[in-house]
N, C-alpha and C positions, 0 to 999 in steps of 0.2 A: 264206255263213254264219258266225255267230258263231267256230263252234272251229273252221272250216277257215281263218280269218283268223289267230286266235290261233296255229295252227300252221304258217303259211307259211314261217317261218323253216327248217322241215324239209323244206321243198318240193324235188322232187328237180331234180337238176342236170343240164341239159343241154348237152351238146358234139358236136363233130363228130368226135372220135376214138373209136376202137373200145372202148377202156377208158376210163373217166372215175370220178374219187373222187366219192364222195358223202360228203361230211364227210370224215373223219380215219380211219373203221374200215368204212366199205362201199366196194365196187366195184361198180360196173355194166359191164357188158360187153355191145357189140352186136355181136350174133353176125352178122347180114349173111350168113348161107350156108355161115360156116367152123366150126369145129370147134378148140374152145380145151382144155386139159387146165388142170383144177383141182383143188385139194385135196378128196380125197372127204368128202362132207359138210358142204361150205361153203355150199350153196345157202341164203339166206334168203328169196327171191323171184324170180319171172321172170312176163312177159307175152311174150305170142305161142306159137309152135310150137317148143317147145325140149324137147330129147330128152337123157336121161343116162344114161351107162352105164360100168361099171368099166372103167377104161382098160388094166388089166393091167399087165403090166410092158414092155410096149413091145417085145417081140421076144426072140427067144431068149437073145442074148447079156446082156441086162439082167436076163432073168428069172433068169438062173443067177447073176449078181452080186447080185441082191436075195435069193435063194437061202443064197448063201454069207456074206452081209453080214448079212441080217436088217434092212436099213436100205433107204432110199430114201425118197422120197416117194409116199404112197398117195394116187393121182389117180384123177380120173373124166373121160372125154370129156363136153364139154358141146356140142351142135350145133343147129342150126336156124335159123328166121329170128325173131327177137325178142331179149327184152333180159333177162339174168339178172342178179341182184344176189348178191354173195359177200361174207362175211364169215366171221370166227373167232374166238369168245369175246371180242367187243369188243376187240380187239389190234388196233392201230393196221397202217394198210397205207402200204408205200412202193413207189411206182410208177416204174418207169423204162424207158426204151425203147432196147434197143439197137438200133445200125445197124450190121451185119457184125460184131459184136462177140462176146463170151465172158465169164461171169462164173460164179463158184462161189457155191452158195447153199444155205446149210445146209436138209435137208431140212424140217426141223420148221417152217421159215419162208417156205415154198413156198406161195403161194396159187394162182396161176393164171399161166398164159402164153400168147403168141398161137400161132396154127394154124404160123408159119414159122419157131418155135424150134425146135429139138433139143435133145435131152438124154440124159446119160448119168451111172451113178453113178461117183464117183472115191473111192479110199482117200485119207487123207492118209498123207504119206510117213513111215516108221519106226513104224507103227502094229502091234501084234503081234496075234495072232490072238485073244487073250482081251480086247482092248478094244474097246470098243461106244458107241452113244451120241455123235452127233456126230462119230465118226470117217471117217464115209463120206458124202459130200456129193454134191449134184446140180451137175452141170456143164452150162450151158446156153450155147448159142450161134446164130447167126443175126440175123435182124433182126425186130424187134416186140416187143410190150410185153411185162413180167416184173411181176408185183405181189408184193411180198413181206410178211409180217407182223412187227410186231416187238411185244415187250411193253411199250410205253412208248416214248418218243420216242428214238431213236438217235442215237448219235454216229459222226461219219465222222472216222476217223484217217488222215492224209497218210502213207504210208510211203515213206522216203527212201532206204532199204538196211541199216538197222539193224534187229534183231530187234525185235517187237514179240508179246506174249504176250499172251492170250486163254481168256477159260473158252471151252470148245466150243461150250456152248449159249449163250452170248452173243454167238459171230459169228455175224453173220446172213448176210453176204455179202461178197466180195471181188472185186478188180479179175484179167484173167486171167495178167500176169505174177507176180503174187505166189504164193511158194512155200510151202508149209504142211510143218511136221514136229511133232515131240509130244516133250514137255518133261513128265519125272514126277519126284514127288518122293516114292517109298516106302522107307519106313524103320520101325523097329522102333515109332515111336509110331503109326505109323499102322497097324499091324497090330492094335495092343490099343486102338484107338479112339480115341488121343489127337494124332492127325492134326491139320492145317490145316485141313482141308475143300477145300483147293487142290489134290490130289494129281495131277490131269491137266491140264496145259494144253497149248495149240495155240501155236505159233511161226509167225509171219509174218515174211517177209524179202522183201527186193527193193522194186521201185520200183513204187507203185501205192497203192491205199487199201483200208481195211477198214472197214465198217459194224457196229457193235457196237450191244446193247440192253441197257438198265438193269435185265437181268434174268436170270439163268440155267435159263429154259424155267420154264413152269405148272406148276404143283404139281399133281400126280393124286393124288386119294383114292384110298387104299389099299381102302376099301370099292368101290370101281369098278373094282378090278383093278388099279389104277397101282402103279408102283413108289413112290409118296410123295414125289418129290423129284427135283432136275434133276439138275446135275453131280455132287453129292455121292453119290448112290444109283446113278449109272452108274459111278461110280470104286470104290463099295462093291464092287459088280458083277464089277468088273473085278477085283478084290482075293481076291474068294472065288474066282473060277475060276481064279487063278493058285495059289492054294492047295491047288487040288481040290476046291473045296466043292461 
């Protein structure tokens, strides 16, 4: 058919691996009887006998952490025999394969991970109780694929021991041996609305790497119930709680 010939550049990509990118913004997972975990609502298509269910918190310990932090990735279990296609707001997908390794991923950037990958919620060192928004991240360990979202092409920074600073929403993932802490710039100008907009930053130190995206997170419409911003709105919320608002 003429139409099909015209669209052949978008033809599904075949591969031998269970996780395979379809272009830069869609992921195909061949389940093969396994159960993976994926971002809630990220399915855009599937073929075969595939089932979806809410993943919950993955145990009492993690459920308690989610209740306390109010954060962590919202996940669903995807199981069966078939292929499932995953995407999220046409963001780019970065696919890595762990081999008995561990990484930390910002929960908002986590798209999917293999059945043999374990996960937990980790708090950034130095975080006070009133801080949220990227201050609790998802620790992944084991062997298998991890797919992450980036709002635009990311940049990989090599860390050689000196501190590197990043916006909490811009940091996508970092290696196991990298240590994190918080740097704040709260002053009188911040409280009267004349701050720099960079009130809270994450500090990364040690040997390893850090992947950052060219964005501070997708802006959510206030009409849809969102806060209307990324890092700035989270910092504002933190300051409000500090003041007792």
